[in-house]
C-alpha positions, 0 to 999 in steps of 0.5 A: 158566557166569558166569566166562566171560562178558566183556561187554567184548567189543566184538563183543556190540555189533557183533552186538547180542547183548549182553542175555543176558550182562547179564541173567545177571549182574544175576541172579546177581552184579550186581557181578562181578569178572572176573580176567582180560581183555584190559582187565586184571582189573576189576568189572562193576556191571550194577544201576541202583542199584549203578551210581547208588551209584557215580556219586554217590560221586566221592571213592570212584571216581575218574574221574581220567586218570591213574589210568586214565580213564573207559573199561574200556581204559586210555589208551596210556601216554604218549598220555594225553588228560586233559579234564574228564570225566577229572577229579575236582574241583576241576578238574573242576568249574571246567573244566565250569563253563566250557562249561555255559553254551552249553547252559543253557535260555536259550541252548538257547530261542535255538537252537531256531528254528535247530535246527528250520530246520535240521531241516526243510531236512534232511528235506525234502531226503531222496529219495523212492522210493530207498534212502539212508543214514540215518546219513549224510544224517539223523543225521550231518548234523544233528548235524555243523551242530549241532557246527559252530554250538557251536565257530563252525567253518567251515560248509563244513568241518563233516564234519571234526569228524564225522571226528575224533569217529569217530577219537577213539572208534575201536576200532582192532583193528576191521576197518573202524575209521577209524584202525588204530593209536595213533599214527594215532589221535594223528597225526589228533587232532593235526591237530585240535588245530592246527585249533582252536589257529588258531580259539582264537588268532583268538578269544583276540584278540577280544572274549568271543564265545558259542561254545566255542573263545572260551569257553575261550579267555578262561576262567581255568580252561581259558586255559593248558592243556597241549597234551594236555589241550587236544587231550583236551578239544575231543575230548571236546567234539566226542564228546559233541556227536556220538555221544549225539545222532547214535546216538539219532536213529538208534537212535530211528528203528529203535525206532519201525520195530520197534514200529509200535504205538508209533509210531502211538501217537506219531503220534496225539499228538506230546505224547507226544514229551516221553517218547518223546524220552528213552525212545529214549535209554534204549533206545539207551543211546549210551554203553555204559560208564564206568569208574571206579577205586576210591581206597580200599578200599570195599564195592559189592553186598556185594563188597569192592573193593580201592584201585585196582581198576577199576570199570566201570558198564554203563549199557546194562545199568542201563538194562534192569534189570528191579528198577529200571524197569518191562519194561525190554525193552519200548519205550513211547512214554509210559513213566511216569518215562522220564527215570529211565535211565542214558543220560546217567549221573548226578552230577557227570559227567552229560553236559553237553549232555543238554537240547541232545541232548533238544531236537534229538531232539524236533525230528527226530522232531516234523518226521517226524510233521509230515511223516508221514514213516515211513522203511522200514529196507531192510537190516540196520545196520551196528553199531559195533565197541565196547564203549564207544559203541553206535554205528550206522555205517550204516542203509539206508532208503526213504521211500515216496511 
């Protein structure tokens, strides 16, 4: 019965059992109202075209923190952490513009050699003929290195950035959550804020440099942020630079292992990485959903949406929409129009670091192909208990000599 479906249940994503529920919603009621849930009433938008309509109409469907923000779960009252993804124009535009140059094509060209070298070092250090955790040794390490570079953060302390990312997105109801209460989360993010504030003070006293801390310290749109907005924006940048890439690095390995013919196709023609990388991001869909709040009465998919209603765009469903994507349950490294996916969102809130994420994935899988490295998965992945990030906490693998 469709009324009993609750796609907001994090268990679906920890158990990787979400596909049938979304297939039914897309088929029977693609703009579906849930009158009761642990998050209050909300609308589920599950088809690709409808998700795009919401994404591209930011005047009608707001991301503003004061209206509820971007997640199905409202931020705890009094503990809101606004940031530029939880803003509408013009504030969103000004703050996003401040950090965008660090992922512009010219800087990505400058970063390419560095990322390639680090990827080689990580891959060459992997043990042979013994089981290790791919998430820790590869996905997390590579993204921590990248974050440390973007922030010009102390290199030997780079795993702090990973920890803060995990804290920021943790579902405190999970048995294995890294923090068990909102107070504990806020305490750790306050330490993060204090750490970044020390770097900020140092960079503000120096001429502008090309790192995220310096760029924000010297920009009119960000130099005088209130403390909660300061913490919120750094949490956003850390999570944004970490989770999409980290989980796609692991999800891509799983996809290739589960589809050996596609791996063989890629191994025979590394130029297919141009389509394989966006296909990996579609397949993994590391951000499960984004939420908006209606600013006025409107209509979507033939349904009347009232002002103030919570509207949830399920990217994980839009990326499996049969009406928009040919055979979406097939993983294809040579998929036509591979970039036609919602893994990065769309519109003004599209992931600002999308090209950097693709570059890191390209260099990782290219490095593996060059070494003829084909890790064997030797145990079940441990998935994140979350309805927001489709994360993989660990994945045991073995590389045979």
